[in-house]
C-alpha positions in Angstrom: 26.5 5.9 10.1 24.4 4.3 7.4 20.5 4.2 7.3 18.7 1.7 5.3 15.6 3.1 3.8 13.3 0.2 2.5 11.3 0.5 -0.6 7.7 -0.3 -0.4 6.7 -4.0 -1.3 4.4 -3.0 -4.0 4.9 -1.0 -7.3 2.5 1.8 -8.3 0.5 1.6 -11.7 3.4 3.3 -13.1 6.0 0.5 -11.7 7.6 2.8 -9.1 8.2 1.7 -5.7 8.3 4.6 -2.8 10.9 4.6 -0.3 10.4 6.9 2.6 12.7 7.4 5.8 14.0 9.5 8.5 17.9 10.1 9.2 18.6 12.0 12.5 21.9 13.9 11.8 24.4 13.6 15.1 24.9 16.9 16.9 28.0 18.4 15.6 27.7 17.3 12.2 28.6 20.0 9.3 26.7 17.7 6.7 24.7 14.6 5.6 25.6 12.9 2.6 23.0 10.8 0.7 24.2 8.1 -1.8 21.4 6.4 -3.6 21.8 2.8 -4.7 20.1 -0.4 -5.1 21.6 -4.4 -4.8 19.8 -6.1 -7.9 22.2 -8.9 -7.3 24.6 -10.6 -9.6 23.6 -11.7 -13.3 20.7 -9.3 -13.3 20.2 -7.1 -16.5 17.7 -4.9 -14.6 18.2 -0.9 -14.3 17.4 1.0 -11.1 16.2 4.8 -11.8 15.7 7.1 -8.9 13.5 10.1 -9.3 12.2 12.7 -7.3 14.3 12.8 -4.3 13.3 15.1 -1.7 14.9 16.0 1.4 13.6 18.0 4.2 15.2 19.5 7.3 12.8 18.9 10.3 13.0 20.4 13.5 13.5 18.1 16.6 10.5 18.3 18.6 12.1 18.3 22.2 8.2 18.7 23.6 7.2 15.4 22.6 5.7 13.3 25.5 7.9 10.3 26.2 6.9 6.9 26.7 7.0 5.3 30.2 
């Protein structure tokens, strides 16, 4: 299962763009693997840096109201 987490469209004052997303791990899974990558396209001489990765386990809120 792949989950795409897009970047903010605009970089901050230091040139960094933030990416925030949520992945729901399927029941019975024993691990989640995170791969960081970017597709800069062929022929580019740009460099991609990833910094300050944070991953949090969040409990499911089964009491949340459902939409009707």
